[in-house]
C-alpha positions as a LaTeX table, in Angstrom:
\begin{tabular}{lrrr}
\hline
Residue & $x$ (\AA) & $y$ (\AA) & $z$ (\AA) \\
\hline
Met1 & 0.00 & 0.00 & 0.00 \\
Ser2 & 1.26 & 3.45 & $-0.89$ \\
Glu3 & 2.10 & 6.09 & 1.70 \\
Val4 & $-0.72$ & 8.49 & 2.57 \\
Val5 & 0.23 & 12.16 & 2.22 \\
Arg6 & $-1.61$ & 15.42 & 2.85 \\
Arg7 & $-1.21$ & 18.68 & 0.99 \\
Arg8 & $-2.90$ & 22.05 & 1.65 \\
Val9 & $-3.21$ & 24.03 & $-1.57$ \\
Val10 & $-4.09$ & 27.65 & $-2.33$ \\
Val11 & $-4.87$ & 28.34 & $-5.98$ \\
Arg12 & $-4.96$ & 31.93 & $-7.28$ \\
Gly13 & $-6.17$ & 33.37 & $-10.56$ \\
Arg14 & $-9.60$ & 33.16 & $-12.19$ \\
Val15 & $-10.67$ & 30.21 & $-10.06$ \\
Gln16 & $-14.09$ & 31.20 & $-8.72$ \\
Gly17 & $-17.26$ & 31.03 & $-10.80$ \\
Val18 & $-15.66$ & 28.57 & $-13.26$ \\
Tyr19 & $-16.66$ & 25.21 & $-11.68$ \\
Phe20 & $-13.23$ & 24.90 & $-10.06$ \\
Arg21 & $-14.54$ & 23.39 & $-6.81$ \\
Gly22 & $-16.89$ & 20.95 & $-8.54$ \\
Ala23 & $-14.26$ & 19.82 & $-11.03$ \\
Thr24 & $-11.73$ & 19.38 & $-8.22$ \\
Gln25 & $-14.23$ & 17.30 & $-6.23$ \\
Asp26 & $-14.98$ & 15.13 & $-9.28$ \\
Glu27 & $-11.27$ & 14.56 & $-9.92$ \\
Ala28 & $-10.53$ & 13.83 & $-6.24$ \\
Arg29 & $-13.33$ & 11.28 & $-6.01$ \\
Arg30 & $-12.21$ & 9.65 & $-9.27$ \\
Arg31 & $-8.67$ & 9.28 & $-7.88$ \\
Gly32 & $-9.69$ & 8.20 & $-4.36$ \\
Val33 & $-8.36$ & 11.35 & $-2.68$ \\
Gln34 & $-9.99$ & 12.57 & 0.55 \\
Gly35 & $-10.33$ & 16.18 & 1.69 \\
Phe36 & $-12.18$ & 19.35 & 0.79 \\
Val37 & $-12.16$ & 22.43 & $-1.42$ \\
Arg38 & $-13.58$ & 25.89 & $-0.69$ \\
Asn39 & $-13.62$ & 29.45 & $-2.00$ \\
Gln40 & $-11.75$ & 32.08 & $-0.01$ \\
Arg41 & $-12.84$ & 35.70 & 0.41 \\
Asp42 & $-9.75$ & 36.95 & $-1.43$ \\
Gly43 & $-10.86$ & 35.18 & $-4.64$ \\
Ser44 & $-8.56$ & 32.17 & $-4.23$ \\
Val45 & $-9.53$ & 28.54 & $-3.74$ \\
Glu46 & $-8.17$ & 26.51 & $-0.82$ \\
Ala47 & $-8.09$ & 22.71 & $-0.84$ \\
Val48 & $-6.79$ & 19.87 & 1.27 \\
Phe49 & $-5.89$ & 16.59 & $-0.44$ \\
Glu50 & $-5.20$ & 13.42 & 1.51 \\
Gly51 & $-4.44$ & 10.06 & $-0.04$ \\
Pro52 & $-1.84$ & 7.94 & $-1.79$ \\
Gln53 & 1.09 & 10.07 & $-2.94$ \\
Ala54 & 0.63 & 9.32 & $-6.65$ \\
Ala55 & $-3.08$ & 10.24 & $-6.52$ \\
Val56 & $-2.39$ & 13.46 & $-4.60$ \\
Glu57 & 0.35 & 14.41 & $-7.08$ \\
Ala58 & $-2.07$ & 13.81 & $-9.97$ \\
Leu59 & $-4.65$ & 16.04 & $-8.28$ \\
Leu60 & $-2.03$ & 18.74 & $-7.76$ \\
Ala61 & $-1.28$ & 18.60 & $-11.50$ \\
Phe62 & $-5.01$ & 18.97 & $-12.18$ \\
Val63 & $-5.41$ & 22.11 & $-10.03$ \\
Arg64 & $-2.33$ & 23.68 & $-11.61$ \\
Gln65 & $-4.29$ & 23.56 & $-14.88$ \\
Gly66 & $-7.86$ & 23.84 & $-13.56$ \\
Pro67 & $-11.09$ & 23.24 & $-15.45$ \\
Arg68 & $-11.68$ & 24.68 & $-18.90$ \\
His69 & $-12.68$ & 28.26 & $-18.00$ \\
Ala70 & $-10.22$ & 28.72 & $-15.14$ \\
His71 & $-7.00$ & 30.67 & $-15.45$ \\
Val72 & $-4.58$ & 29.52 & $-12.75$ \\
Gln73 & $-1.85$ & 32.06 & $-11.98$ \\
Asp74 & $-0.29$ & 30.60 & $-8.84$ \\
Val75 & $-0.47$ & 27.42 & $-6.76$ \\
Glu76 & 0.94 & 27.31 & $-3.23$ \\
Val77 & 1.40 & 23.81 & $-1.78$ \\
Cys78 & 2.19 & 22.99 & 1.86 \\
Glu79 & 2.88 & 19.54 & 3.29 \\
Glu80 & 0.87 & 18.59 & 6.36 \\
Leu81 & 0.46 & 15.46 & 8.47 \\
Pro82 & $-2.47$ & 13.25 & 7.36 \\
Glu83 & $-5.53$ & 13.37 & 9.63 \\
Gly84 & $-7.47$ & 10.41 & 8.23 \\
Leu85 & $-10.12$ & 12.40 & 6.38 \\
Leu86 & $-13.02$ & 10.52 & 4.82 \\
Gly87 & $-14.75$ & 11.63 & 1.62 \\
Phe88 & $-14.22$ & 14.78 & $-0.40$ \\
Glu89 & $-16.52$ & 17.75 & 0.09 \\
Ile90 & $-17.09$ & 21.25 & $-1.16$ \\
Arg91 & $-17.11$ & 23.55 & 1.85 \\
Arg92 & $-18.79$ & 26.92 & 1.97 \\
\hline
\end{tabular}
């Protein structure tokens, strides 16, 4: 079994109002990654990804590109200790 990792991500650019959260949730569920995604007041999107390292890395590659109408300008990634999250949700 692969090592479980956790990454906190802040994505900046045109990332709100472009189905960024929904697309990220779809991709996370498809890859078996746990966590959440939410809009921030400053216009960025914050997410936490927890799961096998290869799946988390693939999800990081996805958010660096974003869904079709997004324009990602910057992605900040921080390593954190896994907490054993279950499911992947869109938080308000």
